C-alpha positions in Angstrom: -21.4 22.2 25.0 -20.8 19.8 27.3 -16.9 20.7 27.3 -18.5 24.7 27.7 -20.4 23.0 31.0 -17.4 21.5 32.3 -15.4 24.8 31.9 -18.0 27.3 33.5 -18.5 24.5 36.9 -15.0 24.2 37.0 -14.4 28.4 37.1 -17.9 28.5 39.6 -15.7 25.5 42.1 -12.5 28.2 41.0 -14.4 31.0 42.3 -15.7 29.5 45.1 -12.8 28.2 47.1 -10.7 32.1 46.4 -14.2 32.7 48.1 -13.5 30.5 50.9 -12.8 32.4 53.9 -11.9 29.8 56.7 -12.2 30.6 60.3 -11.1 29.8 63.7 -11.8 30.5 67.9 -8.8 30.6 69.9 -9.8 30.6 73.6 -7.8 32.3 76.3 -6.3 29.5 78.8 -6.7 31.1 82.6 -4.8 34.6 82.9 -4.3 34.3 79.3 -3.3 38.1 77.9 -1.6 38.4 74.4 0.5 41.0 72.5 0.5 41.4 68.3 -0.6 42.7 64.7 0.3 45.8 65.1 3.0 48.0 66.0 0.2 50.8 66.4 -1.6 49.3 68.7 0.7 48.7 71.8 -1.0 50.9 74.3 -3.7 48.4 74.1 -2.0 45.4 74.6 -2.2 43.2 76.1 -6.0 43.3 74.8 -7.8 43.0 77.6 -10.8 44.3 76.2 -13.3 43.1 73.2 -12.4 45.0 70.0 -13.4 45.6 66.7 -12.8 43.3 63.5 -9.7 44.5 62.4 -7.8 43.8 58.8 -3.9 43.0 58.3 -4.0 43.4 54.5 -5.1 47.7 54.5 -4.4 48.7 58.4 -1.6 49.4 59.4 -2.4 52.9 62.1 0.4 54.2 60.7 3.2 51.7 61.2 4.3 48.2 61.1 1.8 45.0 60.8 3.2 41.1 61.9 0.5 38.5 61.5 2.0 36.9 64.7 0.5 37.1 68.3 2.2 36.0 71.7 1.1 34.8 74.5 2.2 34.9 78.6 1.0 31.7 78.9 3.6 30.4 75.8 1.5 30.1 73.1 1.7 32.0 69.8 -0.7 32.3 66.2 0.9 32.7 62.9 0.0 33.1 59.3 2.2 33.7 55.5 -0.6 35.6 54.7 -2.6 38.6 55.7 -6.0 37.7 58.1 -8.8 39.2 60.0 -9.4 38.9 63.7 -11.0 40.3 66.4 -11.5 40.1 70.3 -14.0 38.5 72.0 -14.2 38.4 76.0 -12.9 35.1 75.6 -11.1 34.3 72.4 -8.9 35.6 69.5 -11.7 35.0 66.7 -9.8 34.5 63.5 -10.3 34.5 59.3 -8.2 34.0 57.0 -8.7 33.4 52.6 -5.8 31.0 52.8 -5.7 28.3 55.6 -6.7 27.5 59.2 -4.9 29.6 61.5 -4.5 27.3 64.6 -2.3 28.1 67.6 1.2 26.5 68.5 2.1 25.4 71.9 5.8 26.7 72.5 6.5 26.4 76.1 5.0 28.0 79.4 6.1 31.8 79.1 6.0 35.1 77.3 9.5 34.1 76.1 9.3 31.3 74.6 6.1 32.2 72.7 8.5 34.7 71.1 11.5 32.4 70.6 9.9 29.7 69.2 7.7 32.9 66.8 10.3 34.0 65.8 13.1 31.1 65.4 9.9 29.1 63.0 9.1 32.2 61.0 11.5 34.6 61.0 14.9 34.0 62.1 17.4 37.1 62.5 19.4 37.2 59.6 23.1 37.3 61.8 23.5 40.9 60.2 22.5 45.0 61.6 21.7 48.4 60.7 24.9 50.3 60.3 26.0 50.7 64.0 26.0 54.0 64.3 22.0 54.0 65.0 22.9 52.5 68.3 25.1 54.5 69.4 24.5 58.1 68.4 21.3 60.6 67.9 19.7 60.5 65.1 19.0 64.8 63.5 15.7 64.9 60.8 15.1 67.9 59.0 11.3 67.5 59.1 10.1 69.5 62.0 11.7 72.4 60.7 11.9 72.4 57.0 9.3 70.5 56.3 8.5 70.8 52.4 11.6 73.9 52.4 14.4 71.7 52.0 17.2 73.7 51.6 20.8 73.7 51.2 21.7 76.8 53.2 19.7 75.7 55.6 20.2 71.8 55.8 24.2 73.4 56.6 22.4 75.5 59.3 20.8 72.3 61.4 24.0 70.9 61.1 25.7 74.1 62.0 24.8 74.1 65.6 24.0 70.8 66.3 27.6 71.4 66.6 27.9 75.1 68.1 25.3 73.5 70.9 27.7 71.0 71.3 25.4 67.8 70.6 26.4 64.5 69.8 26.9 64.2 65.5 25.4 61.0 64.1 23.1 59.9 61.4 21.8 63.5 59.4 18.2 62.7 57.7 17.1 65.0 55.1 13.4 65.1 54.5 10.6 65.4 52.0 10.5 67.7 49.2 14.4 67.7 48.6 13.8 66.6 44.9 12.4 68.1 42.0 9.6 65.8 42.0 8.2 62.7 42.9 10.4 59.9 41.4 13.2 61.7 40.7 16.2 61.6 42.5 18.1 64.8 41.7 18.6 67.4 44.2 16.1 70.7 43.4 19.0 73.2 41.5 16.9 75.9 43.1 17.2 75.3 46.4 20.7 72.7 46.1 23.1 74.9 44.3 25.9 71.8 45.0 24.5 68.8 46.8 27.4 67.3 46.3 29.2 70.2 48.0 26.5 69.9 50.8 27.0 66.3 51.3 31.2 66.2 51.6 30.7 69.3 54.1 27.9 67.7 56.1 30.2 64.3 56.1 33.0 66.6 57.4 31.4 67.4 60.1 30.9 64.3 61.3 27.4 63.5 59.7 26.8 60.0 57.8 23.5 61.1 55.8 20.6 59.6 54.8 17.7 61.4 52.1 13.7 60.7 52.0 12.3 58.9 49.0 9.1 56.8 48.3 7.5 54.4 45.7 5.8 56.8 44.3 6.3 58.4 40.3 4.5 62.3 39.5 2.5 61.7 36.5 3.3 62.9 33.3 6.9 63.1 33.6 9.6 61.6 32.0 10.1 59.0 34.3 7.1 58.2 34.7 6.6 57.6 30.8 10.4 55.3 31.0 8.6 53.8 33.6 5.5 53.0 31.8 6.8 51.3 28.3 9.1 49.5 30.7 5.9 47.8 32.2 7.1 48.8 36.2 4.2 50.9 37.3 1.6 49.7 39.2 -0.9 49.5 36.5 -5.3 50.7 36.8 -7.4 47.5 37.2 -8.0 45.1 34.0 -5.9 48.4 32.1 -2.6 48.6 31.0 -2.6 51.7 32.1 -0.4 52.9 34.6 -2.7 53.5 37.9 -3.1 56.8 40.3 -2.9 56.2 43.6 -4.0 58.9 46.4 -2.0 59.3 48.9 -0.7 62.3 51.9 0.8 64.3 48.9 -1.8 63.9 45.8 -2.5 61.2 43.1 0.4 59.9 41.7 1.7 56.2 40.3 3.5 54.0 42.1 6.5 51.2 41.5 5.7 48.0 41.0 8.1 46.4 43.1 7.0 42.9 42.9 8.0 42.1 39.4 11.8 41.2 39.6 13.0 44.1 36.6 11.6 47.0 38.6 12.7 46.0 41.8 16.8 46.1 40.3 16.2 48.8 38.6 14.7 51.3 41.3 17.9 49.9 44.0 19.9 50.5 40.5 19.1 53.7 40.6 19.8 54.6 44.3 23.1 53.3 44.0 23.9 55.7 41.0 22.6 58.2 42.9 25.0 57.2 45.8 27.8 57.8 43.7 26.7 61.1 42.3 26.2 62.7 45.5 28.0 60.8 48.0 25.0 60.2 50.1 24.6 56.9 52.8 21.0 56.3 53.0 17.9 56.3 53.0 14.1 56.9 54.8 12.0 54.6 53.5 8.3 56.5 54.0 5.2 55.1 52.6 4.8 51.3 51.2 1.5 51.6 53.8 -0.9 48.0 52.6 -3.2 50.1 52.1 -2.0 51.9 48.9 -2.9 48.8 47.1 -5.7 47.7 47.1 -5.8 45.1 44.8 -9.2 45.6 43.6 -8.1 48.7 42.4 -4.6 47.7 40.6 -3.0 44.9 38.7 0.2 43.1 39.6 3.0 42.1 38.0 2.0 38.7 39.5 -2.0 37.5 39.7 -3.2 37.5 42.5 -1.0 39.6 44.3 -1.2 40.5 47.7 -1.5 44.7 49.6 1.1 42.9 51.3 3.4 41.6 49.0 3.7 44.9 48.1 4.6 46.4 51.1 7.4 43.2 52.1 8.8 44.3 48.3 9.5 47.9 49.7 10.6 46.2 52.6 13.5 44.6 51.1 14.8 47.6 49.1 16.8 48.9 52.8 18.9 45.6 52.3 20.9 46.7 49.9 21.4 50.1 52.7 22.9 49.4 55.9 21.8 53.4 56.5 17.6 52.3 56.3 14.7 53.8 58.0 11.0 52.3 57.8 7.8 53.7 59.0 5.7 51.4 57.6 6.0 47.4 57.0 5.0 43.6 57.0 6.8 40.5 58.3 10.1 41.3 57.5 10.7 40.3 61.7 14.7 39.7 62.2 15.9 41.8 59.2 18.8 44.2 58.9 15.8 47.0 58.5 15.2 50.3 61.1 11.9 50.8 62.3 10.5 53.5 63.8 7.2 54.3 65.4 4.5 56.1 63.6 3.9 59.9 63.5 3.0 60.8 66.9 1.9 64.6 68.4 3.0 67.2 71.2 0.9 66.2 74.0 2.2 64.0 76.7 -0.9 61.1 76.0 1.8 60.6 73.0 4.9 60.7 75.4 2.8 57.5 76.8 2.3 55.9 73.6 6.2 55.7 73.9 6.9 52.5 76.0 4.4 50.0 74.7 4.4 50.8 70.9 8.2 49.9 71.3 7.6 46.7 73.4 5.0 45.8 70.9 7.7 46.4 68.5 10.1 44.3 69.6 7.6 41.6 70.1 6.7 41.4 66.7 10.1 40.6 65.4 11.4 44.6 65.1 14.6 44.7 67.4 16.4 48.3 65.6 13.0 50.2 66.7 13.5 54.4 67.3 10.6 56.0 69.0 9.5 58.6 66.7 11.1 62.1 66.6 11.8 63.8 70.1 7.8 66.0 71.1 6.3 64.3 68.5 7.0 64.4 64.2 3.4 66.8 64.0 5.2 69.9 62.9 1.8 72.6 63.0 3.0 71.8 66.9 6.2 73.7 66.9 5.3 76.7 64.4 4.8 80.3 66.0 6.1 79.3 69.6 4.9 81.7 71.9 7.1 80.9 75.1 4.1 81.1 78.1 2.1 78.2 75.9 4.8 75.3 75.6 5.6 72.8 77.9 9.3 72.6 77.8 9.0 69.7 79.7 7.3 67.7 77.5 10.4 68.4 75.7 12.8 67.3 77.7 10.8 63.8 79.2 10.3 62.8 75.5 13.9 63.2 75.4 14.6 61.2 78.6 11.9 58.3 77.4 14.7 58.6 74.0 17.9 58.0 75.8 17.5 55.0 76.9 15.7 53.0 73.6 17.8 51.7 71.1 17.7 54.8 68.7 17.0 58.6 69.7 15.8 60.9 67.3 15.7 65.1 67.2 13.4 67.1 64.3 12.5 69.7 66.2 15.5 71.8 67.3 15.9 71.6 70.8 17.9 75.3 70.8 15.3 77.2 68.9 11.9 75.5 71.5 14.2 75.7 74.7 16.3 77.5 77.2 19.4 76.8 78.5 18.6 75.1 81.3 16.2 72.8 79.3 19.0 72.8 76.8 21.6 71.6 78.7 18.9 68.6 79.9 18.3 67.5 76.4 22.1 67.6 75.5 22.8 65.6 78.9 20.5 62.8 77.6 22.0 63.0 74.7 25.0 62.2 75.8 23.7 59.5 78.1 23.0 57.2 75.1 26.1 57.8 73.4 28.1 56.6 76.2 25.5 53.7 76.9 25.9 53.1 73.0 28.0 50.4 73.5 25.8 48.0 75.6 22.7 49.3 73.0 25.1 47.7 70.2 25.5 44.9 72.2 22.1 44.1 72.6 21.5 44.7 69.3 24.1 42.0 68.1 22.6 39.6 70.4 19.4 40.5 68.5 21.1 39.9 65.3 22.4 36.4 67.0 18.9 35.2 68.6 16.0 37.3 67.6 15.4 38.5 71.1 14.1 42.9 71.4 16.6 45.4 72.9 13.0 46.6 74.4 11.8 44.1 76.6 8.2 43.8 78.0 9.4 43.3 82.2 7.0 39.8 81.9 9.3 39.0 79.0 11.6 39.3 81.8 10.2 38.1 85.1 7.5 36.1 84.3 4.8 35.6 86.6 5.9 38.5 88.8 2.4 40.4 87.9 4.1 42.4 85.4 1.6 40.9 82.2 -0.1 44.9 81.6 2.6 46.6 83.5 3.0 50.0 80.1 5.1 52.3 81.9 8.5 50.7 82.9 10.6 48.4 79.6 14.3 46.3 79.9 16.6 47.4 77.8 18.0 44.1 77.6 18.7 41.8 80.2 20.8 44.7 82.3 19.0 47.8 83.0 15.2 48.6 84.5 14.0 51.8 83.1 10.9 53.6 84.5 10.9 57.6 82.8 8.7 60.6 83.6 5.2 60.1 81.4 4.0 63.3 82.7 4.7 67.0 84.1 4.7 65.4 87.8 8.4 65.1 89.6 7.6 61.1 91.7 6.4 58.3 90.1 5.8 54.4 91.6 8.6 52.0 90.0 7.9 48.5 90.7 11.0 46.4 90.8 11.6 42.5 90.1 12.8 40.6 92.3 16.4 40.8 93.1 18.6 43.6 93.8 18.8 46.3 92.0 21.3 49.7 91.2 19.0 53.2 90.7 21.4 55.6 88.7 22.4 57.1 91.3 24.3 54.7 93.5 21.9 53.6 95.6 21.5 49.0 96.4 17.7 48.3 96.9 15.9 45.1 97.2 13.2 44.1 94.3 10.0 42.1 94.5 8.5 45.6 95.6 6.5 49.0 94.2 8.7 51.7 95.0 8.3 55.8 94.7 11.3 57.8 93.0 11.5 61.6 93.4 12.3 62.6 90.0 13.0 66.3 89.4 13.3 67.5 85.5 16.9 66.6 85.6 16.6 62.8 86.4 16.2 59.9 84.8 15.3 57.2 86.8 17.0 53.8 86.1 18.0 50.7 87.7 21.3 48.0 87.1 20.3 44.6 87.7 23.1 43.5 89.9 
């Protein structure tokens, strides 16, 4: 009886400890501003207004999340585990099941804070994704083909890239090329000769990536085999595989926290590379909200939802050609992180710069700013010339041109007139022209962890740039100020020093100038 009583007390204490919440409040210093947590909240950074409560364990807003905040006063906040937070009028309020989260004083500037956090918690690996990502455009078949991925239209898309004299680069075949989820063979009715197709695309000068996900269609041969091996997530309290709701229905899901399942999955992808000759993979899904620990059991007890997102991210380290949309931590690793799909609107164009800046400040230097014009395919169906705003596509292309990567999906030759198509082609070749410099910035990032796309506050502290969201630095050398609306004029705030614009004019900094930019012009300035 006494032993049972003692055991009950021990279990009760354990439950209480597990349920304990550590809270802390980090008061703002005078003039202090913060960035952090969610790439997709870049437009709200620095956090100037009070927010509701956010939870890193189940929120990512269709993009990457990192348990990090950095401030322009040289301070940072980090935890290895997911936490809840809320911005108040005077502080950051933090709640954690794992530890009391504290602030670290690292210096006096945003750059000081970021580099200290990087060195301590996500040091650069010294490795890069394949250099082609930085020097050439990418092309993704999603907008043009949607769920009708097929050999004929894929080759036609590639032919059109060459016919319209766009640079050849990475070519991504999107979702629904495979028989079903969890199977990695091409649909025979849609792809009569997939290996021959890949060889033909290679001969054209492209590198080939395939869309994949961690889901497995229920009651398929793969499902039954993986269930026997215990490689799938299980229903809570059951030995049966869990079925998880996602945007394509209900599917089982690999439990990649199981080392055997992880190695098995990587092995399948490598076998597929040998079979078809593909170069790498676009690894979709993996969002933390799919992995609710209240509904699933995992290989290891007490596995957190973000542990699954982290395991999915580590798959990409085996493949230099990779791309992710969702992520958890993994800053400094050789992974391509794309912004989440945005809609076709001027508002979405305006999100590209602040979200890319946020990605850099969260450790994701190797980032791609979504698809040109947005990833919402319905915007590009049944296009009527009198209603479709071609200027938006041109300006979106210009924003991408001097980012680390640029990705086409909607075929510009299908939706643009000859003049606007020529401008987009010119922007693609500007990216190629700047490719050596962009790659140099990426190589620096692999050694130092520094972002490629940098906030002006990061480079020029105490000059009033903390709230700037429509300009960015490409490395240390170029200030880029794209047009983000249908207007032909904008103001540009130049930091102190001498600058040369892309037209060759030398300008003195430390002031605001007005720039006239016709549809053909992308304003950018080289630091002299």
